[in-house]
C-alpha positions in Angstrom: 108.8 149.1 123.3 111.6 151.8 122.5 112.4 152.8 119.1 116.3 152.3 118.1 118.0 154.9 117.2 121.1 155.5 114.7 123.6 157.9 114.1 124.4 159.0 110.8 128.1 157.4 111.0 125.9 154.1 112.1 123.6 154.6 108.9 126.7 155.1 106.5 128.4 151.9 107.5 125.1 149.9 107.7 124.3 151.6 104.0 128.2 150.4 103.0 127.6 146.9 104.3 124.4 146.7 102.6 126.0 147.6 99.2 128.6 145.4 99.8 126.4 142.2 100.5 124.6 142.9 97.3 127.7 143.5 95.0 129.1 139.8 96.5 126.0 138.1 95.3 126.0 139.8 91.8 128.0 137.6 89.4 130.6 139.4 87.7 130.7 140.5 84.2 133.8 138.5 83.4 132.5 135.2 85.2 129.1 135.2 83.7 130.2 136.6 80.0 133.6 135.2 79.1 135.5 132.1 79.0 138.3 132.0 81.7 141.4 130.6 79.3 144.9 130.0 81.5 148.4 130.0 79.4 150.6 127.6 80.9 153.5 129.4 79.5 156.7 127.4 79.9 159.3 131.0 79.2 159.6 134.3 81.2 157.8 137.5 81.0 160.7 138.5 79.4 161.6 135.8 76.9 162.3 137.0 73.5 159.7 134.1 71.9 157.4 133.9 74.5 156.9 137.4 75.1 155.6 137.8 71.6 153.6 134.7 71.8 151.9 135.8 75.2 151.2 139.7 73.6 150.0 138.1 70.4 147.7 135.9 72.3 146.5 138.2 74.6 145.5 140.3 71.5 143.2 137.3 69.9 141.9 136.9 73.8 140.5 140.1 73.7 139.0 140.4 70.2 137.5 136.9 70.7 136.0 137.8 74.4 138.2 135.6 76.3 139.5 136.2 79.8 143.2 134.9 80.2 145.3 134.5 82.6 149.3 133.8 82.5 151.3 131.0 84.3 155.0 131.5 83.5 157.4 128.7 83.7 160.9 130.7 83.2 162.0 127.7 81.2 162.8 126.1 84.4 161.4 122.6 84.6 160.9 122.4 88.4 158.8 125.9 88.1 156.9 124.3 84.8 156.1 121.5 86.9 154.9 123.2 89.7 152.7 125.5 88.1 150.8 122.4 86.4 150.2 121.3 90.3 149.2 125.2 91.0 146.7 125.6 87.9 144.6 122.6 89.0 144.5 123.4 92.9 142.9 126.8 92.0 139.7 127.5 93.6 138.3 128.9 90.5 139.4 126.3 87.9 139.7 127.3 83.6 137.0 127.0 81.5 139.7 126.2 78.9 143.7 125.4 79.7 145.9 126.3 76.8 149.6 124.1 77.3 152.3 122.4 75.9 154.5 119.4 76.5 157.4 121.5 77.8 160.4 119.8 79.2 157.6 117.0 80.0 155.4 118.5 81.6 152.3 117.5 79.1 152.0 114.1 80.8 150.9 115.4 84.2 149.3 118.2 82.6 146.6 116.2 80.7 146.2 113.6 83.6 144.9 116.4 85.6 142.9 117.9 82.8 141.1 114.7 82.2 140.9 114.3 86.3 139.4 117.8 86.6 137.6 117.7 83.3 139.2 120.8 82.2 139.1 121.1 78.3 142.7 121.3 77.1 145.0 122.4 74.0 148.0 121.9 73.2 150.4 124.7 70.9 154.1 125.1 70.4 155.5 121.5 71.6 153.6 118.0 71.8 155.1 114.2 72.0 157.4 112.6 69.7 158.4 108.7 69.6 157.8 106.5 72.3 155.6 109.2 74.1 153.5 109.9 71.4 152.7 106.0 71.3 151.8 106.4 74.7 149.9 109.6 75.2 148.1 109.0 71.5 146.2 112.2 69.6 143.8 114.5 70.9 140.5 112.8 72.1 142.0 109.2 71.6 142.7 108.5 75.7 142.4 111.8 77.0 138.9 113.2 76.0 139.5 116.4 77.3 142.5 117.0 75.1 140.5 118.9 72.4 143.1 119.4 69.6 146.7 120.5 68.9 148.2 123.3 66.7 151.6 122.6 66.2 154.4 124.4 64.4 156.2 122.5 61.7 159.8 122.3 63.5 161.3 120.5 60.9 160.2 122.9 57.9 161.9 125.5 60.2 165.3 124.0 60.2 165.1 123.2 56.6 163.9 126.6 55.1 166.9 128.5 57.8 169.6 125.9 56.3 168.6 125.9 52.6 168.6 130.0 52.8 171.6 130.2 54.4 173.6 127.6 52.3 172.2 129.3 49.2 173.0 133.0 50.5 176.6 131.7 51.2 176.8 129.9 47.7 175.6 133.2 45.8 178.0 135.1 48.3 181.1 133.2 47.3 181.8 131.9 50.5 182.2 128.2 49.2 185.8 126.7 49.7 188.1 126.2 47.2 186.8 122.7 46.5 183.1 124.6 46.0 181.9 123.4 49.7 179.8 125.2 51.9 181.0 124.2 55.2 178.3 124.5 58.0 178.1 124.0 61.8 174.9 124.0 63.8 173.8 124.7 67.3 171.1 123.7 68.7 169.0 124.0 72.1 168.2 121.0 74.4 168.9 117.4 73.3 165.5 116.3 74.4 163.6 119.6 73.1 161.0 118.4 70.6 162.0 122.0 68.7 165.3 120.9 69.0 164.7 117.7 67.8 163.0 118.6 64.8 164.8 121.6 63.6 167.9 119.4 63.5 166.2 117.2 61.3 165.4 120.0 58.9 169.0 120.7 58.8 170.0 117.5 58.3 167.5 117.6 55.3 168.6 120.6 53.6 172.0 119.5 54.0 171.0 115.9 51.9 169.7 118.1 48.9 172.9 120.1 48.8 175.9 117.7 47.6 178.0 120.9 47.9 177.2 121.6 51.7 179.0 119.4 54.4 177.3 119.8 57.7 180.7 119.2 60.4 178.5 119.0 63.9 175.6 119.8 65.5 176.1 121.2 69.5 173.5 122.0 72.0 173.6 125.0 73.7 170.2 125.1 75.8 168.7 128.0 74.2 171.7 130.2 76.1 173.1 133.0 73.9 176.3 133.1 76.1 176.6 129.2 75.9 176.2 129.2 72.1 178.7 132.2 71.9 181.5 130.1 73.7 180.4 127.0 71.9 181.0 129.2 68.4 184.0 130.1 69.2 185.4 126.8 69.8 183.9 125.4 66.4 185.1 128.0 64.4 188.6 127.5 65.6 187.9 123.7 65.1 186.9 124.5 61.8 187.9 127.4 60.4 186.4 126.8 56.9 183.1 127.0 58.2 180.9 129.7 56.4 177.5 128.8 57.7 176.5 128.4 61.1 173.0 127.6 61.8 170.8 128.0 64.7 167.8 126.7 66.3 166.8 129.8 67.9 167.5 133.9 67.4 168.6 134.1 71.0 171.3 131.5 70.1 172.1 133.1 67.0 172.9 136.4 68.8 175.6 134.6 70.6 176.6 133.3 67.6 177.7 136.4 66.1 179.1 137.5 69.3 181.4 134.4 68.7 182.0 134.9 65.2 183.1 138.8 66.1 185.4 137.4 69.1 187.3 135.0 66.5 188.1 138.3 64.2 185.4 137.5 61.5 182.3 139.7 60.5 178.7 137.8 60.9 176.9 138.4 57.7 180.1 139.0 55.5 182.6 136.2 56.5 180.5 133.8 58.4 176.6 133.8 57.7 174.3 133.1 60.6 170.4 133.1 61.3 167.7 131.8 63.7 164.3 130.8 64.5 161.8 132.8 66.2 161.3 136.5 64.6 162.4 137.9 68.1 162.5 141.6 67.8 166.3 141.9 68.1 166.9 139.7 65.3 164.7 141.9 62.8 167.2 144.6 63.9 170.3 142.2 63.0 168.4 141.6 59.7 168.2 144.8 59.2 172.3 145.7 59.8 173.4 142.5 58.1 174.3 140.4 60.9 171.4 137.7 60.4 171.3 136.8 57.1 167.5 135.5 58.0 165.1 134.8 60.7 162.1 132.2 60.3 159.3 132.6 62.4 155.8 133.0 62.7 155.1 130.4 65.2 155.0 132.8 68.0 151.2 133.8 66.5 150.3 130.0 67.2 148.7 130.8 70.4 146.5 133.3 69.3 145.5 130.9 66.0 144.6 128.3 69.2 142.1 130.7 70.1 140.4 131.2 67.3 139.8 127.6 66.8 139.0 127.0 70.4 136.3 129.8 69.7 134.6 128.3 66.7 135.1 124.5 68.3 132.5 126.2 71.2 130.4 127.8 68.6 130.0 124.3 67.0 132.8 124.3 64.0 134.5 121.4 63.2 138.4 121.8 64.0 140.9 119.2 63.0 142.3 117.7 66.1 145.7 117.9 65.0 147.5 120.7 62.6 150.5 122.5 61.8 151.2 126.2 61.4 153.7 127.0 58.8 157.0 129.1 58.8 157.9 132.3 57.1 161.1 134.2 56.4 162.0 137.3 57.0 165.3 139.0 55.2 166.2 142.1 54.4 163.8 142.2 51.2 161.0 142.1 53.2 161.9 143.1 56.9 161.2 146.4 56.3 157.3 145.7 55.3 156.7 143.3 58.3 158.2 146.4 60.8 156.5 149.0 59.3 153.2 147.1 60.5 154.2 145.4 63.6 157.6 146.5 64.3 156.0 148.0 67.9 154.0 144.8 68.4 151.0 147.0 68.1 148.4 143.7 67.7 145.0 146.3 67.9 145.6 146.6 64.4 144.9 143.1 63.7 140.9 141.8 63.6 141.1 138.3 64.9 137.7 137.8 64.4 138.2 138.3 60.7 140.0 134.6 60.9 137.0 133.0 62.6 134.7 130.1 60.7 131.9 130.6 63.0 132.0 134.7 62.7 132.8 133.8 58.5 130.9 131.0 57.7 132.4 131.5 53.6 135.8 130.6 55.0 136.3 127.2 54.2 139.9 127.0 55.2 141.8 128.7 57.7 143.9 131.7 56.8 146.5 132.2 59.1 150.1 133.5 58.5 152.2 136.3 57.8 150.7 137.2 54.5 146.9 137.3 55.5 147.6 139.6 58.4 149.8 141.9 56.3 147.4 142.4 53.8 144.3 142.8 56.3 146.5 145.6 58.0 147.3 147.1 54.2 143.7 147.2 53.5 143.0 149.3 56.3 
């Protein structure tokens, strides 16, 4: 029998092939060690709000040992729906899905999660009215729906309106009859966030006998649309000195509209919005915005903390709400000093986990605990 001979190059090729075969047979560290989470993000990568939410969430995922991938919907209902389909067609399904009922996509998301047995949590937006009656609450009809952690959007609209009206009264911006005249610019008519924030606005108006709401219009979360609507409304109601906005992005358009009718934002007409967008912090410091309401961009990260705890056997409420905070000229500097560059690495998210801190009886999510943690370093 003749013996086989191999050239040095042939030996090298066989060695490389053997190494590759061994590598492919070994489970990768992320597959073996880290739960895989997909975030179905309805916004765009450069979206003022969802960019913050995603970066904050990624920092929490890193601390808690999750592998996270993000599907962006660009605030486009067609792409949002397509992403739901794409996620559940993946060869490697997520171990957990973080989603929301953006533009009505929540029904399909929960139905597919149930069919494919993918545990799912909702943040930011869920179901209202008849849809809530149909879908129920987490774990009721859909067993893979673990819990939802949602912002108290009614409260955000309320504290925004209350702050603007009180500042207008303090600055002498009521009319000769003592009335502060208000208009509102909201997002989509069918958006849960829009609907609930408007309810908060109207609740605040009902508590101020010296405030009058003339009209609420919908700008679809768009800056340019908000600008044009504001110009028209200020020409129709020249006595208005407060323009309430359901988002910072639209409030920026409102400030532009105020200038285009030859008035000064923060002086002649007060405005502010919701989100704590980075540009909004500048506008608060510059005086163009009276206030920005926010903190809810953190909800995705807090949802991951609760998911981590649930995985480790901690009872987590199936329905709970986050709380909004105000950033004004008085406190925006402290926030920017610590987080102005969105450097979330200063935060130890593990300190918010009940599993890792058994002495915690209640979750301590929010702005002040974050600032206190960073200040103590």
